[in-house]
N, C-alpha and C positions, 0 to 999 in steps of 0.2 A: 504494500500500500504506500509506504514511504517513497519507494522508487517510482511508482506511478505518479504520485504527487510531484516529485521532482521533475519528471518528464513534462508534466503539465505546466510547471513553473519555468521550464527551460527558456522558452522564447521571451518571457518577461525578464528573466535574469540576464539574458543575453543583451538586452537593451542597456543594462548597467555594466556590460563588459564581463559578465561572469559566464564561463563555459562550464556546465555541470559535469562534463566528461573530463575536465582538467581543472579541478578546484584549487586554484592558486589565487590568493588575494593578499593584499598588503596588511590588512588588520581584520581581526575578528569583528570589531565594531562596524566596519564598513560592510562586511559580508552580512552581518545581522540586519543592518539597516536596509540593504538590498533585498534580503529575504522578507523582511516585514512589508516593504513596498510591494513585492511580488505577490505575497499572500493576500494582502489587502485588495490589490487589483484583481487577482484571480477570484476572490470571493465576490467582489462587486460584479464581475462579469457573470458569475453563476446566478446571483440573486437579482440581476437586472436583465431579464430576458427581452430580446428584441425579435422582430419578424415572426417566423413560424413558432418559435418557442414561446413567445408571449401570447400569441393567438391560442396555442394549445393550453397554456396555463389558465388563461381567462375562460376558455371554453370549459375546462374542467371545473373551475370555481363556479361558473354559471350553472352547470349541471348539478353540482352539489347544493347550491343555494336553492335551486328549483325543487330538488328532491326534499330538502329539509322543510321548505315552505309547504310542500304537499304532505308532510308528515311521514315521508318514506325514509326513515333514518337508516334502515338496512341498505338501501340503494346508495345513499350518501356515503356510508362507510365503505361499501364496495368500490365506489369510484375513487375515494381517497387512498384506499389500500392498494389500488392498482397503479398509483403514481410511483414510478421508479426513482430511487435515490440518485442514480446517475444514468446518463444516456449520452449519446453523441450530440455534438453541437446542433442546435435547432430543434431538438426533441424535448418532450415534456420531462420535467424533473421536479422533485420535491422543492428544491431551492427556487426554481422558476415560479412555482405556485405561491410559495411564501413571499418571495420578493414582489411579484406583481400584485398580490393581494394586499400586502402591507402598504405599498405605494398608493393603491386605490383608496384604501381606508384613510390614509393620511389626507388625501385630497378631499374625500367626501366629508370626513368628520371635522376637519380643521376649518371648514367654511371656504375652502379654496375652489370648490367646484361650483360653477354658476347655476346648476340645476338642483342642487340639494336644498331641501326645505329648511327654513330657519329652525334652529333648535334640534337638529337631527342627532347631534352628538349627545346632548343631555337626555334625550328621550330614548335612545337606543338601549335596550335591555336584552339580555340573553333569555331564550325561552326557559320556562321552568323545567326542572328535572336535572338529573345527573348526566352530563355530557362529557364524552372524551374530548379533552382539550378545553374544557370549561374554564379552568384557571388561566390558561394561556389566553383565551378569548377575552377575559376580563382585563388582563394586562394590556392586550393589544388595543382594546377599545379606549382605555384610559390614555394610552400613549398617542393613539391616532387623533384623539380630540385635540391634542396639542401639536399635531403634525410631526410627531417624533417616533412613530412605530417603526418605519423603515430604518431610521437612523439608530434604533435600539436593537437591531437584528441580532447582533452578537450577544448582548446580555439576555435577550429573550430566549435565544437558543440555549445558552448556558443554563438558564434557570428552568426552562420548560422541557428541553429536549426536542429533537427534530420532529418526531411523530406528533407529540402533543401540540407543538407550535403549528404544524400543518393543519391539524384538526381545529385548533383555535382560530387560525386565520379564516378558515372556511366557515366556521360557526359565527365569527364576528361579521363576516360579509353577509351571511344569511340573515342574522339579526338586524343588521343595518338596513338591508333591503326590505325586510318585513316591516320595520318601523317606517321607512320611507313610503312604503305602500299605504300604510295606515294614515300617514299625514297628507298624502296627495290623492288618495282614492284611485291609484293606479295599481294594476295587478303586479305581483312580484315577478311573474314571468316576463312581463313587458319591460319592467325596470331592469331586470337582469339582462335581457336581450339588448337593451339600449345602452346600459352603462358598464357592463362587463365586457368591454371591447378594448 
């Protein structure tokens, strides 16, 4: 796994003049700084999907939100469980779903989106019951109301774990869309189709 990660970081490290097949460097501090930059950029690329990867991530989150709104929790779980942790570039991944979802929630709940109804952040509540990812969803909603959910990705992942955070992001999106639907008298399906793009 470490070798695989180093291969993924190699092109980024090469920009700093580091050849992973010939690890010679002047100081450990310089090497560590280059590694830190490479890991940060690598993570940003994983959690900021573009093109087909973003479309697939948003489509997945849309399907989950619609299933939860319809009360089909089993289907929602099946969809999320089918999301692979890693995949080739442009494909659906857990990281892509989490990143795209957190970015949308920041925009919707911080008041930055022109179509969100006033007070959406303060009115959004999770559905009653015990939900996988429920604790993560509460954290996500609180941070997104301040526009800081995506920026808190590292700490959210460390506290909640990847699977709980994925479920939490999906649950937070569903709860937000259900509240949005109540405030605007628009069906959740229509809102999901329009805004999960």
